[in-house]
C-alpha positions, 0 to 999 in steps of 0.5 A: 384502304379501299383499294387494297379490299378491291385489290384483293377482291379481284385475286380472290375472284381470279383463283376463283374463276382458275378453281372452277376451270380447274374443277371441270378439266378433272371431272371431264377427265374422270369422265373420260377415265371412266369411258376408257376404263370399260375397254382400256387395257391395264397400261392405258388405265395407269395413264388415264388414272396418273393423268387425273392425280396429277390434275386433282392435285393441282385443284386440290393446290389451286383450293389451297391457294384460294382458301388462303387467299379467303383467310387474309381478305378474312383478316386484312378485313376484320382488322380494318373493322376492329381498328375502325370499331376502336378508333369511332366506338361511340359511332359505333356503339350508337349504330349498333344501339339504333339498329336494335331500336328498328329490329325490336320495332319490327318484331313487336308489330308481329 
């Protein structure tokens, strides 16, 4: 159970790093496009724009993949938490009550 969460964490981190790399590439290409637009012909502008659009589509795809991976990890964590609460309701209730008492004590001191 714990190794599954660690493995999915590595997958999310890898996707995040790839996404950041792609977004930096898109920004760099957009910067190059702005520099080329000033002195480019219509054909040069169209080629540069096509290149940037391709990079942007690739970045959007990776962003969607990262979003799906995070959503899956969140669902998995929620499922594990739900199973734990169903298996140990009194323990969870005790921890929640203790936490409430500590927070109440701390707030009453102010």
